[in-house]
N, C-alpha and C positions, 0 to 999 in steps of 0.2 A: 425155790419160789414157785408160786402157782399163778395162773392167769384166771381172773374172774371178772364178771361185769360189775360195774359200779355207776352210781350217779355222782355228779359233781355239781356244786352250786358256788358260784363266785359272786361276792358282793364287793363292788369296786367303787371307791370314792371318785366320782366322775370329775369334779372340779378341783382336784387336789393341786394341780400345777398352777391354775389361776390363783388359788388361795395362797400357795407358797410364795408367789411373786407379788401378790396384791395386798397381803397382810403383813403387819409387823410380826416379829418373832413370837411374842407371847400369844397373840390371838391365833396365829397359825398352829402353834403347839397345842393350844386348847382345842382347836378344831380336830386335829389328828387324834388327840386323846378321847375326845367325845365320840368320834367315829368308832374307834376301837372299843370303848366302853359300851356303846349301844349294841354293837354286834356281839360282844362277849356276854352281855346281859341276856340278849335274845338266845344265844346258844345254851345258856343255863336254864332259862325259863321255858323255852320252846324246844325241847330235844327232838332232833330228827329221828334218832334211833340209837340203840346200843351199837357200839362199834364205829360210830361216826368219828372221823378225824378232821381236825381243822388246822389250817396254817395261816399265820398272819404274814402277808407279803408286803406290809408297809402301806401300800396304796389300796390294798384289798384284803379280804379274808376269804379263803377258799375252804369249802367243806366237802368231804367225800365220804360216801357210805356204800357198802356192798349192796348190789341190787337184791332186794328181798329183806334187808335188815331195817329199812325205813319203816317208821310207825305211821306215816301218812305220805301222801303224794309230795315228792320234792317240790313240785310246782306250787301247791297250796302252802307248804311250809315257807318257801322262798318269798311268797307274797306277804306272809305275816311278818317276816324279818325285815323285808324291804319297807313295809308300812311303818315300822318303828324307826327306820333310818330316815324316811321322808318326814315323819313327825318331828324328828330331831333336827330337821333342816338340811338334810343331805340329799343332793342329786346323785343318783347311783346308776350304775350299769349292773344288772343282775343277769347271770347266765346259768341256765340249767343244762347240763350235758349228760351224756351216757356213753359208755364204751368199756373196753377192756382195760384192766390194770393188773400189774404184777405185784404180788404181796408175798412177804415171808410167811411161811406156815408157822403159826403159833407165836409170832413175835412181831413187834412194831417195826416200822421202817425208819424211824427217826434216829439219827446217830450223829455224834460229833467226833471228829478225829483230827489229828494234826498231820499234815503232809509238809514236812519241813517246818517252816514258820507260819504256814497257812492253816488257819482253822477252817476245816471243811465240814459243813453241816449238810447232811443228807436228810431230806424231808419226804421224799417220795421215790419209789421205783418208777419205771415207765408207766405213764397213765394217760390214756386217750382223753378221759374226761377233763383232766387238768390242762392238757395241751389245747383242747378245743375251747375251754373257758378263756384261756389267755388269748387265743386268736380273736374271739368275739370282743374281748375287752379292747384289744388293739384296733379292731375294725370300728369300734364306737367312737374313736378319737378323730377329731378334725385334723386334716393336713394343712399346715399354715400356708402352703403354696397353692392348694386347691380346695376352695371352700365348698365344693360340691361333694366332698368326701366325708366320711364319718357318719355312722348310724345315729350317734347321739345317745343320751341317757335313755334307759328303758329296761324292759324285761325281755330277755331273749331266750328262746327255747331251741336247743339243738334238735334237728329233725329226728335223729336217732333216739333222743330222749322222748320225743312225742310218741314214737313207735313203741318204746319200752313201757310207757305209761298208758298205752292204748288210747291216745288222744287222736281224734280225727277232726280235721278242720272242716267247718261248715262250708266254707268257700275255698277256692284255691288261694292259699296265702302267697304273698310275695316272698320268694326265697331270697335271703340275704346270704351270699356266698363269699367266703373268705378262706384262703389257704386250704382249699379242698374240702371245707366243711360247710354244711348248710344249716341256716338258722331261720327262724321266723320271729317276728316281734309278737310277744304275748302280752304286752302292756307298755304304757308310756312311762 
């Protein structure tokens, strides 16, 4: 395995829990399928770059690409995909991250094996961008006990991704800190 820098982009269906408990079965299933279809269509029609890998996490789709393999800014690309999700009626959390990841030389990291009776699917080796994207997704959610928590739906940019993209804030942005990672809101 080798260590390389990568960008990560997470598109998370923000209201999925409310929809699951607030809708009947068929409308909820239709919403889940529409979210997946919208993201998958965007992945096919708006490629981020050769070598991008995506994983469907059920409530979200995560895309990762080696730094330098992207065909356009991950921030601009994420805005285009997120716009499609908004047009399809989805409130989302979108997170752009950057950091080190471990990859196999010359082969993919996705595998399925059986450990006893357990089917074990490996979709990623250690990945900072993936961990940070999941941190921000978690931080976006409200705590039922404390309504002052939760960043809410929006577009979030990891400070390390800002640096990697050469983005400088015009003003001092409010830093949103969670689990040792810093983010800024880059759109509502």
